[in-house]
C-alpha positions as CSV (number, residue, x, y, z in Angstrom):
1,M,29.3,-6.6,-0.3
2,E,30.4,-3.0,-1.2
3,N,29.7,-3.6,-4.9
4,I,26.2,-4.8,-4.1
5,V,25.6,-1.7,-1.9
6,Q,26.8,0.6,-4.8
7,I,24.5,-1.2,-7.2
8,L,21.6,-0.6,-4.9
9,K,22.5,3.0,-4.2
10,S,22.7,3.8,-7.9
11,G,19.1,2.4,-8.4
12,G,20.1,-1.1,-9.4
13,I,18.1,-4.3,-8.9
14,I,19.5,-7.4,-7.3
15,V,18.5,-11.1,-6.9
16,Y,19.5,-12.2,-3.4
17,P,18.9,-14.8,-0.7
18,T,16.5,-13.8,2.1
19,D,15.5,-15.5,5.3
20,T,12.8,-17.3,3.2
21,I,13.0,-17.6,-0.6
22,W,15.3,-15.9,-3.1
23,G,14.1,-12.3,-3.7
24,I,14.3,-9.5,-6.1
25,G,15.3,-6.3,-4.3
26,C,16.2,-2.6,-4.5
27,D,16.5,0.4,-2.2
28,A,12.9,0.7,-0.9
29,T,13.1,4.6,-1.0
30,N,14.0,4.7,-4.7
31,I,10.8,5.1,-6.7
32,E,12.4,4.4,-10.1
33,A,14.0,1.2,-8.8
34,V,10.7,0.1,-7.2
35,N,8.9,0.7,-10.6
36,K,11.6,-1.3,-12.4
37,I,10.9,-4.3,-10.2
38,F,7.2,-4.2,-11.1
39,E,8.2,-4.2,-14.8
40,I,10.7,-7.1,-14.3
41,K,8.1,-9.2,-12.5
42,K,5.3,-8.2,-14.9
43,R,3.4,-7.5,-11.7
44,E,0.3,-5.3,-11.4
45,K,1.0,-2.0,-9.6
46,N,-1.9,-2.6,-7.2
47,K,-0.1,-5.7,-5.7
48,S,2.1,-4.3,-3.1
49,M,5.6,-5.6,-2.2
50,I,7.1,-6.0,1.2
51,I,10.3,-4.5,2.6
52,L,13.0,-5.9,4.9
53,V,14.6,-4.1,7.8
54,E,17.5,-5.2,9.9
55,S,16.8,-3.6,13.2
56,E,14.1,-2.6,15.6
57,K,15.2,1.0,15.3
58,R,14.7,1.1,11.5
59,L,11.3,-0.6,11.9
60,Q,10.3,2.1,14.4
61,D,11.6,4.8,12.1
62,L,9.1,3.6,9.4
63,V,6.0,2.7,11.4
64,D,4.4,2.9,14.9
65,V,4.8,-0.7,16.1
66,P,1.8,-2.0,18.1
67,E,2.6,-4.1,21.2
68,M,1.0,-7.1,19.6
69,A,3.5,-6.9,16.7
70,W,6.5,-7.2,19.1
71,E,4.9,-10.2,20.7
72,I,4.3,-11.9,17.3
73,I,7.9,-11.1,16.1
74,D,9.4,-12.5,19.4
75,L,7.2,-15.7,19.4
76,S,7.2,-16.6,15.8
77,E,9.2,-19.7,14.9
78,K,9.3,-18.9,11.2
79,P,9.9,-15.5,9.4
80,V,6.9,-13.2,9.8
81,T,6.0,-10.2,7.8
82,I,3.7,-7.8,9.5
83,V,1.5,-5.4,7.7
84,Y,1.4,-2.0,9.4
85,E,-0.8,1.1,8.9
86,N,0.5,4.6,8.1
87,P,4.2,4.1,7.2
88,R,6.6,7.0,7.0
89,G,9.2,7.9,4.4
90,L,8.3,5.3,1.8
91,P,7.2,5.9,-1.8
92,K,3.4,5.4,-2.3
93,E,4.3,3.0,-5.1
94,L,5.3,0.5,-2.4
95,L,2.2,0.8,-0.4
96,A,-1.0,-1.3,-0.6
97,E,-4.2,0.4,-1.8
98,D,-5.2,1.1,1.9
99,G,-1.8,2.8,2.5
100,S,-0.3,-0.1,4.5
101,I,3.1,-1.8,4.1
102,G,4.3,-5.3,4.9
103,I,7.7,-5.2,6.8
104,R,9.8,-8.1,7.9
105,L,12.5,-7.8,10.6
106,V,15.1,-10.2,9.1
107,K,17.1,-12.6,11.2
108,N,19.6,-13.9,8.6
109,D,23.1,-12.4,8.6
110,F,23.4,-11.7,4.9
111,C,20.3,-9.5,4.8
112,K,21.2,-7.8,8.1
113,R,24.7,-6.9,6.8
114,L,23.4,-5.7,3.4
115,I,20.6,-3.5,4.9
116,T,23.0,-2.1,7.5
117,K,25.5,-1.1,4.9
118,L,22.8,0.3,2.5
119,N,21.3,2.1,5.5
120,K,17.8,1.9,3.9
121,P,15.1,-0.7,3.9
122,L,15.2,-3.3,1.1
123,V,12.4,-4.3,-1.2
124,S,11.8,-8.0,-1.2
125,T,9.6,-9.8,-3.6
126,S,10.0,-13.4,-4.9
127,A,12.6,-13.8,-7.7
128,N,10.1,-15.0,-10.3
129,F,7.5,-13.6,-12.7
130,S,4.1,-12.8,-11.1
131,G,2.1,-16.0,-10.6
132,E,5.0,-18.4,-10.9
133,K,6.4,-20.7,-8.2
134,S,8.7,-19.0,-5.6
135,P,12.4,-20.0,-5.8
136,L,13.6,-21.9,-2.7
137,K,17.1,-22.0,-4.1
138,F,19.1,-20.0,-6.7
139,S,18.8,-22.7,-9.4
140,D,15.0,-22.3,-9.2
141,I,15.3,-18.7,-10.6
142,S,14.7,-18.4,-14.4
143,Q,17.6,-17.2,-16.5
144,E,15.3,-14.6,-17.9
145,I,14.9,-13.0,-14.4
146,I,18.6,-13.2,-13.8
147,D,19.2,-11.4,-17.2
148,L,16.8,-8.6,-16.2
149,V,18.5,-7.7,-12.9
150,D,21.7,-5.8,-12.4
151,Y,23.4,-8.3,-10.1
152,A,22.8,-11.8,-8.8
153,V,24.3,-12.3,-5.3
154,E,26.9,-15.1,-5.1
155,E,26.2,-15.9,-1.4
156,D,24.1,-19.0,-0.4
157,R,23.5,-20.2,-4.0
158,E,23.5,-23.9,-2.9
159,K,21.3,-23.4,0.1
160,V,17.7,-24.5,-0.1
161,S,15.3,-22.5,2.0
162,Q,13.2,-24.3,4.6
163,Y,10.5,-21.7,4.1
164,S,8.4,-21.1,1.0
165,G,7.6,-17.6,2.2
166,S,6.9,-15.8,5.5
167,S,3.7,-15.7,7.5
168,V,1.9,-12.5,6.8
169,I,-0.1,-10.9,9.5
170,K,-1.9,-7.5,9.4
171,I,-2.0,-5.6,12.7
172,W,-4.1,-2.5,13.2
173,S,-3.1,0.2,15.7
174,D,-5.9,-1.0,18.1
175,N,-4.1,-4.5,18.2
176,R,-6.7,-6.2,16.0
177,I,-5.0,-8.9,13.9
178,K,-5.7,-10.8,10.7
179,V,-3.6,-13.7,9.4
180,L,-3.2,-13.1,5.6
181,R,-0.8,-16.0,5.0
182,E,0.2,-18.7,7.4
């Protein structure tokens, strides 16, 4: 785990298992690393990426969490990413065109441990080229992607995700909601 944290702290990019699919990630506060992920994925800069946090405290450090968001997080059966307005302390490169950011409070142990040790939010975007199928297991990731990142995590390589992605719900500060992906 320490080696992965050092890679991330030095601006490196990893492929890792999340609570949904396999992701490409970096320290979400490192602009150069964020831009590197856009290049690796051949992704348009106007397509924002989400970030993962491990605790309610870190989530509240980044955004004002509307009451409706807590209810959705508590009641959701599957992983849920919530899009929040007016995030703090994140590079503009990570934000959507309207200035919002998608954040998922992860429940799986590996991501929780990694984010705690890194002490920063972690970028999470599918470990594939933009437009390709999301990898449910490590063997679904193209060798080309693996060759472009600094490290591929060893943990959970045989596990197949039961989720092909998280639900994505946008919540405004006035508690209006819109389901962007079920």
